[in-house]
C-alpha positions as CSV (number, residue, x, y, z in Angstrom):
1,M,-3.1,25.6,-20.2
2,P,-2.2,23.0,-22.9
3,S,-4.2,20.2,-23.1
4,V,-3.0,16.6,-23.3
5,Q,-4.2,14.6,-26.2
6,A,-7.2,12.4,-25.7
7,S,-5.1,9.2,-26.8
8,T,-1.9,8.2,-25.0
9,P,0.3,6.0,-26.9
10,W,1.4,3.7,-24.2
11,R,0.3,1.9,-21.0
12,Y,2.2,0.3,-18.4
13,S,2.9,-3.5,-18.8
14,T,0.4,-5.9,-17.6
15,P,3.0,-6.8,-14.6
16,A,3.2,-3.4,-13.3
17,I,-0.5,-2.8,-13.5
18,V,-1.0,-6.0,-11.3
19,L,1.5,-5.6,-8.9
20,H,0.5,-1.9,-8.9
21,W,-3.3,-2.7,-7.6
22,V,-2.1,-5.9,-5.4
23,L,0.2,-3.6,-3.7
24,A,-2.7,-0.9,-3.5
25,A,-5.0,-3.6,-1.9
26,L,-2.6,-5.0,0.3
27,I,-1.2,-1.7,1.5
28,V,-4.5,-0.6,2.4
29,F,-5.6,-3.8,4.0
30,M,-2.0,-4.0,6.1
31,A,-2.6,-0.1,7.1
32,G,-6.2,-1.2,8.6
33,L,-4.9,-4.3,10.1
34,G,-2.0,-2.5,11.6
35,W,-4.4,0.0,13.5
36,W,-6.7,-2.5,14.5
37,M,-4.2,-4.9,15.9
38,M,-2.7,-1.8,17.9
39,T,-6.0,-1.5,19.9
40,V,-6.4,-5.4,20.6
41,E,-2.7,-6.3,21.0
42,H,-3.0,-6.7,24.7
43,E,-6.4,-8.4,24.4
44,P,-7.1,-12.3,24.1
45,G,-6.3,-13.5,20.7
46,G,-4.5,-10.0,19.9
47,R,-1.2,-12.2,19.5
48,A,-3.0,-13.8,16.1
49,W,-3.9,-10.3,14.6
50,I,-0.1,-9.3,15.1
51,N,1.0,-12.5,13.7
52,L,-1.4,-12.3,10.7
53,H,0.2,-8.5,10.3
54,Q,3.8,-9.6,10.2
55,S,2.9,-12.7,8.0
56,V,1.2,-10.5,5.2
57,G,3.9,-7.7,5.8
58,L,6.6,-10.5,4.7
59,I,4.6,-11.3,1.4
60,L,4.1,-7.7,1.0
61,A,7.7,-7.0,1.6
62,T,8.6,-9.4,-1.5
63,L,6.1,-8.0,-3.7
64,V,7.5,-4.6,-3.1
65,L,11.0,-6.0,-4.0
66,L,9.6,-7.6,-7.2
67,R,7.6,-4.1,-8.3
68,V,10.8,-1.9,-7.5
69,L,12.9,-4.6,-9.8
70,W,10.1,-4.3,-12.3
71,R,10.3,-0.7,-12.2
72,I,14.2,-0.8,-12.5
73,F,14.4,-3.1,-15.6
74,H,11.4,-1.5,-17.4
75,R,11.4,2.2,-17.3
76,P,8.1,3.7,-18.5
77,E,7.6,6.6,-20.6
78,P,7.4,10.2,-19.6
79,L,4.0,11.7,-19.1
80,P,2.4,13.2,-22.2
81,A,4.2,16.9,-23.1
82,G,0.8,18.4,-22.4
83,V,1.0,17.6,-18.4
84,P,2.7,20.8,-16.6
85,P,6.3,20.3,-15.9
86,W,5.7,20.9,-12.1
87,Q,3.0,18.5,-12.0
88,A,5.3,15.9,-13.8
89,R,8.0,16.9,-11.4
90,L,5.6,16.5,-8.0
91,S,4.3,13.0,-9.9
92,H,7.9,11.8,-10.2
93,I,8.8,12.9,-6.2
94,V,5.8,11.3,-4.9
95,Q,6.4,8.0,-7.0
96,W,10.0,7.8,-5.7
97,L,9.1,8.4,-2.3
98,L,6.4,5.8,-2.6
99,Y,9.1,3.5,-3.5
100,L,11.4,4.6,-0.6
101,V,8.6,4.6,1.9
102,M,7.5,0.7,0.8
103,V,10.5,-0.6,1.0
104,L,11.5,1.1,4.5
105,L,8.4,0.4,6.2
106,P,8.5,-3.6,6.0
107,L,12.4,-3.4,6.8
108,T,11.4,-1.3,9.9
109,G,8.8,-3.6,11.2
110,I,10.8,-6.7,10.6
111,I,14.0,-5.2,12.4
112,G,11.6,-3.9,15.2
113,S,9.7,-7.7,15.4
114,V,13.2,-9.6,15.5
115,Y,14.5,-7.6,18.3
116,S,11.1,-7.7,20.2
117,K,10.5,-10.7,22.9
118,A,7.7,-12.2,20.6
119,G,10.2,-12.3,17.5
120,L,8.9,-12.4,13.9
121,H,6.4,-14.7,12.8
122,F,5.4,-16.1,9.5
123,F,2.0,-18.1,9.7
124,G,2.5,-19.6,13.3
125,P,6.6,-19.9,13.9
126,S,8.6,-17.6,15.2
127,T,11.8,-16.4,13.0
128,N,13.5,-14.1,15.3
129,A,17.0,-14.7,13.5
130,G,18.6,-15.8,17.0
131,L,18.9,-12.3,18.1
132,T,18.5,-11.5,21.6
133,P,15.5,-9.6,22.5
134,V,16.3,-5.6,23.1
135,R,13.3,-3.7,24.1
136,D,14.5,-0.3,23.3
137,T,15.8,-1.0,19.8
138,A,12.4,-2.8,19.1
139,E,10.5,0.3,20.4
140,Q,12.8,2.6,18.3
141,F,12.0,0.1,15.2
142,F,8.3,0.2,15.6
143,G,8.2,4.1,16.3
144,F,10.1,4.4,12.8
145,H,7.1,1.9,11.2
146,E,4.4,4.1,12.7
147,I,5.9,7.5,11.1
148,L,6.5,5.5,7.8
149,V,2.7,4.6,8.1
150,W,1.6,8.1,8.2
151,T,4.1,9.2,5.6
152,L,2.8,6.4,3.0
153,V,-1.0,7.6,4.0
154,V,-0.2,11.0,2.9
155,L,2.2,9.9,-0.1
156,V,-0.9,7.7,-1.3
157,S,-3.4,10.3,-0.7
158,L,-1.4,12.5,-2.9
159,H,-1.2,9.7,-5.8
160,V,-4.8,8.8,-5.5
161,L,-5.8,12.7,-6.0
162,G,-3.4,13.0,-8.5
163,G,-5.1,9.9,-10.3
164,F,-8.3,11.3,-10.1
165,K,-7.4,14.6,-11.2
166,H,-6.1,13.0,-14.3
167,L,-9.4,10.9,-14.7
168,L,-12.1,13.6,-13.8
169,V,-10.5,17.1,-14.2
170,D,-7.9,16.7,-16.9
171,R,-9.8,13.8,-18.7
172,D,-6.3,13.1,-20.4
173,R,-6.4,9.6,-20.3
174,V,-3.0,9.3,-18.0
175,F,-5.0,7.3,-15.3
176,D,-6.2,4.8,-18.0
177,R,-2.5,3.8,-18.6
178,M,-2.4,2.1,-15.1
179,W,-6.1,0.8,-15.1
180,P,-6.5,-2.9,-16.2
181,R,-8.1,-3.1,-19.7
182,R,-11.8,-3.6,-20.2
183,G,-12.9,-6.3,-22.6
């Protein structure tokens, strides 16, 4: 297998790196918060956890939109020539599926929330857009939302495993392109 040069000619831009790591942290936080809120949703104070999840989710949706727009207008260089074509293709597929799921996940949560009796909240006030609650519609979109969370877990796991492979096995500095600069 051909090796990738030890030095790579490009890095992701600072805005792309910042958005990547902020989104990574928020996605992990939101997945944990989502699973937690489902265990306490019918408990006293459970609604506050749901409101927090919705509020942070709206912020996350905005950051995902910014990341997608940044990516559309700032195409990265291809992977180094030494990366096997099947790995480059798999990386490309996983990245685009990540983008798709990161867009669909908040949309399904928002739609499910606005059709729920409680509505959608942003740090307090309900913003249900004047829609009449429809339980079946809300539950359907919450079902899609749950499927997308598990899809995201699989995709993020593949993404992280690929990153660690480049860092620890290949040692080809591909991982360094998205890691914040030191010093």
